[in-house]
C-alpha positions as CSV (number, residue, x, y, z in Angstrom):
1,M,-9.2,1.4,30.0
2,T,-9.2,1.3,25.9
3,E,-11.6,-1.8,25.2
4,R,-9.5,-4.4,22.9
5,N,-11.6,-6.0,19.7
6,V,-10.2,-7.1,16.0
7,V,-12.9,-6.4,12.8
8,H,-11.4,-8.2,9.7
9,A,-12.3,-6.9,6.1
10,T,-10.7,-8.6,3.3
11,F,-10.8,-6.6,-0.5
12,R,-9.7,-7.2,-4.1
13,L,-9.0,-4.7,-6.4
14,E,-8.0,-5.1,-10.1
15,R,-6.5,-2.8,-12.5
16,T,-5.3,-2.8,-16.0
17,Y,-2.1,-0.7,-17.1
18,P,-0.6,-0.8,-20.5
19,V,2.9,-1.2,-19.9
20,P,4.4,-5.1,-19.1
21,P,4.5,-6.4,-16.0
22,S,8.3,-5.7,-16.0
23,R,7.5,-1.7,-15.7
24,A,4.8,-2.0,-14.0
25,F,6.7,-4.4,-10.6
26,A,9.1,-1.8,-11.2
27,A,6.9,0.8,-10.1
28,W,7.3,-0.9,-6.7
29,A,10.6,-2.0,-6.5
30,T,12.8,1.7,-5.4
31,A,11.9,4.3,-3.2
32,E,12.6,6.9,-5.9
33,A,9.7,5.1,-8.4
34,K,7.3,4.2,-5.5
35,A,7.2,8.2,-4.3
36,Q,5.9,8.9,-7.5
37,W,2.8,7.9,-6.6
38,F,2.2,5.6,-3.0
39,D,2.2,9.4,-0.8
40,G,-0.7,11.1,0.8
41,P,-2.6,13.8,-0.5
42,E,-1.2,17.0,-1.7
43,G,0.9,19.1,0.9
44,T,1.7,15.8,2.8
45,E,5.2,17.3,4.8
46,I,7.6,13.4,4.7
47,Y,8.9,12.6,7.8
48,Q,10.5,9.5,6.6
49,R,10.6,7.4,3.4
50,S,12.6,3.9,3.0
51,L,12.7,1.3,1.4
52,D,13.8,-2.0,1.5
53,F,12.6,-4.2,-1.5
54,R,12.9,-7.4,-1.3
55,S,11.7,-10.5,0.8
56,G,12.8,-9.8,4.5
57,G,12.7,-6.4,3.4
58,S,11.0,-3.2,5.1
59,E,9.4,0.0,4.3
60,R,8.1,2.8,6.6
61,L,6.5,6.3,5.0
62,W,5.4,8.0,7.5
63,G,4.5,11.8,7.5
64,K,2.0,14.7,8.2
65,H,-1.1,15.1,5.9
66,P,-2.4,18.5,5.5
67,S,-5.2,18.4,7.6
68,G,-2.9,17.5,10.6
69,K,-3.0,13.6,10.8
70,V,-0.2,12.2,11.5
71,S,0.4,8.8,9.3
72,D,3.0,5.6,9.2
73,F,2.8,2.9,7.4
74,Q,5.8,0.3,8.3
75,A,5.6,-2.9,6.7
76,R,7.8,-6.2,5.4
77,Y,7.7,-8.2,2.4
78,F,7.1,-11.7,3.0
79,E,7.9,-12.2,-1.0
80,V,9.6,-10.6,-3.7
81,I,9.4,-12.7,-6.4
82,P,10.2,-10.3,-9.8
83,D,6.9,-9.2,-12.0
84,T,4.8,-11.6,-10.5
85,R,4.3,-10.8,-7.2
86,I,4.9,-9.4,-3.7
87,I,2.9,-9.6,-0.3
88,Y,4.0,-7.4,2.9
89,G,2.3,-7.2,6.3
90,Y,1.7,-3.7,7.3
91,D,1.3,-1.9,10.2
92,M,-0.9,1.3,10.1
93,W,-0.9,4.3,12.8
94,V,-2.9,7.6,12.9
95,N,-1.7,10.3,15.3
96,G,0.3,7.6,16.7
97,T,-2.9,4.8,17.9
98,K,-2.3,1.6,16.2
99,L,-5.4,0.9,13.5
100,S,-5.1,-2.2,11.9
101,V,-3.0,-5.0,10.9
102,S,-2.7,-5.8,6.7
103,L,-1.8,-8.4,4.9
104,A,-1.6,-7.0,0.8
105,T,-0.8,-9.5,-2.4
106,I,-0.2,-7.8,-5.3
107,E,0.2,-10.1,-8.9
108,F,0.8,-9.4,-11.9
109,H,-0.2,-10.7,-15.1
110,A,0.8,-10.0,-19.0
111,E,-2.2,-8.8,-20.2
112,G,-1.6,-8.4,-23.8
113,E,0.3,-5.9,-24.0
114,G,0.1,-4.5,-21.1
115,T,-0.5,-5.8,-17.3
116,R,-3.6,-6.5,-15.2
117,L,-3.0,-5.7,-11.0
118,V,-4.9,-7.8,-9.3
119,M,-4.4,-6.4,-5.7
120,T,-5.9,-8.1,-2.0
121,E,-5.9,-6.8,1.1
122,Q,-6.9,-8.6,4.4
123,G,-7.3,-6.2,7.7
124,A,-7.2,-6.5,10.9
125,F,-8.8,-3.4,12.4
126,L,-8.3,-3.0,16.0
127,D,-10.1,-1.9,19.5
128,G,-13.1,-0.1,18.1
129,Y,-11.4,1.8,15.2
130,D,-14.6,1.6,12.4
131,D,-12.4,1.7,8.8
132,A,-16.0,1.5,6.9
133,G,-14.9,0.8,3.6
134,S,-11.5,3.9,3.7
135,R,-8.6,1.5,3.6
136,E,-10.4,-0.2,0.1
137,E,-11.0,3.8,-1.2
138,G,-7.5,4.7,-0.7
139,T,-5.8,2.2,-2.5
140,A,-7.7,2.6,-5.2
141,W,-6.5,6.3,-5.4
142,L,-3.3,4.7,-4.6
143,L,-3.8,2.6,-8.0
144,G,-5.0,5.7,-10.0
145,K,-1.9,7.3,-8.8
146,L,-0.3,4.6,-9.9
147,A,-1.9,4.5,-13.5
148,A,-0.8,8.4,-13.9
149,V,2.6,7.4,-13.6
150,L,2.7,4.4,-16.0
151,G,0.8,6.5,-18.5
């Protein structure tokens, strides 16, 4: 029998991009734009990618990594304010086991001619899963990929 428990963690990441908030925001707003940076490691086989980017909408990215690990990101958007803020909650599954439930807030702030993006994530890690900072590390990696797309 699985012992049921929850461990909570919060992290905050800030990045500056050399584009206006409208362009930084647009990188999140369509499946085509988000696919350029929001994915798994090189060689990931995507089973399903869907994005309904609006308040009340949903997103899913499900695929198999080259290591054989199958990850399934399932999100629901609570608030989408163009060029300003995105708030979504998501379940993260790996190999059919639900690892966590998280709430993510992304804020877009004009800074000169660029954008300061602030991402805060609050996670509930489930039933013995020890994240040990890997969620923050993975999110930082994705924001780095976003930087490469935004130039």
